[in-house]
C-alpha positions as CSV (number, residue, x, y, z in Angstrom):
1,M,-8.9,6.5,-26.0
2,K,-10.9,5.5,-22.9
3,K,-14.1,7.3,-22.1
4,N,-12.9,8.4,-18.6
5,S,-9.1,8.6,-19.2
6,T,-8.9,12.1,-17.7
7,Q,-10.7,10.9,-14.6
8,D,-8.5,7.9,-14.3
9,I,-5.3,10.0,-14.5
10,A,-6.6,12.4,-11.9
11,I,-7.6,9.6,-9.6
12,L,-4.2,7.9,-10.0
13,G,-2.4,11.2,-9.2
14,L,-4.6,11.7,-6.1
15,L,-4.0,8.2,-4.9
16,T,-0.3,8.5,-5.4
17,A,-0.2,11.7,-3.5
18,L,-2.4,10.2,-0.8
19,V,0.0,7.2,-0.4
20,A,3.1,9.5,-0.3
21,V,1.6,12.0,2.2
22,S,0.1,9.4,4.5
23,T,3.5,7.7,4.5
24,M,5.3,10.9,5.4
25,M,2.9,12.6,7.8
26,I,2.8,10.3,10.8
27,K,5.8,8.1,11.1
28,I,7.2,6.3,14.1
29,P,11.0,5.7,13.9
30,I,12.3,2.2,14.5
31,V,15.9,2.6,15.7
32,A,16.9,-1.0,15.3
33,T,15.9,-1.1,11.6
34,E,16.7,2.5,10.8
35,G,13.2,2.7,9.3
36,Y,9.8,3.8,10.4
37,I,6.2,2.7,10.8
38,H,3.7,4.8,8.9
39,M,0.1,4.9,7.7
40,G,0.9,4.6,4.0
41,D,-0.1,0.9,3.9
42,S,-3.7,1.8,4.8
43,M,-3.9,4.1,1.7
44,I,-2.3,1.4,-0.5
45,F,-5.1,-0.9,0.6
46,L,-7.6,1.8,-0.2
47,A,-6.2,2.3,-3.6
48,A,-6.0,-1.4,-4.5
49,I,-9.3,-2.5,-3.1
50,M,-11.3,0.5,-4.1
51,F,-9.7,1.2,-7.5
52,G,-8.2,-2.1,-8.6
53,R,-4.8,-3.6,-9.3
54,K,-3.4,-1.1,-11.8
55,K,-4.1,2.0,-9.8
56,G,-3.2,0.1,-6.6
57,A,0.2,-0.9,-8.0
58,L,1.1,2.4,-9.6
59,S,0.0,4.6,-6.6
60,A,1.6,2.2,-4.1
61,G,4.9,1.9,-5.8
62,I,5.4,5.5,-6.9
63,G,3.8,7.1,-3.8
64,S,5.9,5.0,-1.4
65,A,9.1,5.4,-3.3
66,L,8.5,9.2,-3.5
67,A,8.1,9.3,0.3
68,D,11.3,7.4,0.7
69,I,13.1,9.9,-1.5
70,L,11.6,12.9,0.2
71,L,12.3,11.6,3.7
72,G,16.0,10.8,3.0
73,Y,15.7,7.0,2.6
74,T,16.8,7.2,-1.0
75,H,18.6,3.9,-0.8
76,W,15.2,2.2,-0.2
77,A,13.4,3.9,-3.1
78,I,13.9,1.2,-5.7
79,P,13.2,-1.7,-3.3
80,T,10.2,0.1,-2.1
81,L,8.9,0.8,-5.6
82,I,9.1,-2.9,-6.3
83,I,7.8,-4.2,-3.0
84,K,4.9,-1.7,-2.6
85,G,4.0,-1.8,-6.3
86,A,3.7,-5.6,-6.1
87,M,1.8,-5.2,-2.9
88,G,-0.8,-2.9,-4.5
89,Y,-1.1,-5.2,-7.5
90,L,-1.5,-8.4,-5.4
91,V,-4.2,-6.8,-3.2
92,G,-6.1,-5.4,-6.2
93,L,-5.8,-8.7,-8.1
94,I,-7.2,-10.8,-5.2
95,A,-9.8,-8.3,-4.0
96,E,-13.4,-8.1,-5.1
97,Q,-13.9,-4.5,-6.1
98,N,-17.5,-4.7,-7.2
99,S,-18.8,-6.4,-4.0
100,E,-21.4,-4.4,-2.1
101,K,-19.6,-5.3,1.2
102,L,-16.0,-4.3,1.7
103,V,-15.4,-6.9,4.4
104,N,-15.6,-10.3,2.7
105,V,-13.4,-13.4,2.4
106,R,-11.7,-12.3,-0.8
107,N,-10.9,-8.8,0.5
108,I,-9.6,-10.0,3.9
109,T,-7.5,-12.5,2.0
110,A,-6.2,-9.8,-0.2
111,L,-5.3,-7.5,2.7
112,T,-3.6,-10.4,4.5
113,V,-1.6,-11.4,1.5
114,G,-0.6,-7.8,0.9
115,A,0.6,-7.3,4.4
116,L,2.6,-10.5,4.4
117,W,4.1,-9.8,1.0
118,M,5.3,-6.5,2.3
119,V,7.0,-8.1,5.4
120,V,8.7,-10.8,3.2
121,G,9.7,-8.2,0.6
122,Y,11.3,-5.9,3.1
123,F,13.0,-8.9,4.8
124,F,14.7,-9.8,1.5
125,G,15.2,-6.2,0.5
126,G,16.8,-5.5,3.9
127,A,19.0,-8.5,3.7
128,A,20.3,-7.3,0.3
129,L,20.9,-3.7,1.5
130,K,22.3,-4.6,4.9
131,G,24.2,-7.8,3.7
132,S,22.7,-9.9,6.5
133,F,19.5,-11.9,6.9
134,A,20.0,-11.8,10.7
135,V,20.0,-8.0,10.7
136,S,17.0,-7.9,8.3
137,L,15.1,-10.3,10.6
138,T,14.9,-7.5,13.2
139,S,12.5,-5.6,10.9
140,V,9.9,-8.3,10.7
141,P,8.0,-7.4,13.9
142,A,7.7,-3.7,13.0
143,N,6.7,-4.5,9.5
144,L,4.0,-6.9,10.8
145,V,2.6,-4.1,13.0
146,Q,2.7,-1.7,10.1
147,G,1.0,-4.1,7.6
148,F,-1.7,-5.3,9.9
149,G,-2.1,-1.9,11.5
150,G,-2.7,-0.6,7.9
151,I,-5.5,-3.2,7.5
152,F,-7.2,-2.0,10.7
153,I,-7.0,1.6,9.7
154,F,-8.2,1.0,6.2
155,I,-11.3,-1.1,7.1
156,P,-13.4,1.7,8.7
157,I,-12.3,4.2,6.1
158,G,-13.1,1.8,3.3
159,I,-16.5,0.9,4.7
160,A,-17.4,4.6,4.9
161,L,-16.2,5.3,1.3
162,K,-17.9,2.2,-0.1
163,K,-21.2,3.7,0.9
164,T,-20.7,6.9,-1.1
165,N,-22.4,7.5,-4.4
166,F,-19.0,7.7,-6.2
167,F,-18.2,4.0,-5.6
168,K,-21.7,2.9,-6.4
169,N,-21.3,4.5,-9.8
170,Y,-17.6,3.9,-10.4
171,V,-16.7,1.5,-13.2
172,F,-13.6,-0.6,-12.4
173,K,-11.1,-1.2,-15.1
């Protein structure tokens, strides 16, 4: 049994709730795609960069899918679980969690890859659900805004959190 397993489970639960709530709280409907732009991606980036690929993947996939279910987008829950889970994993895998500075080449690369993965994932997921790549293509601009908007929201939050004593003492697994 891990030394901090209780702390890890509590953090994972909080991160999952943070992703779900931030996805649900402020949402901008996109009529053309029957979807919405939200702030959940910024919290996915927070989970993945600040806590690593495992917590990033689990909190992103479960939290985002839970938000889809609770908001009535149940047909998107499984694609979202896969797309956002992989997004959290990729960002956490590429990012440099133990760096003193949040803004560095690896972290910016990780954020960019994560945002682009989400756009591509929803393009193919939308094509599968809608039965048309042309229809799915209409979601690309809104998903780009959502993904890169999430980066710009995350950066100041991440910089502030990185300066706290918790992250100075937190051991990444």
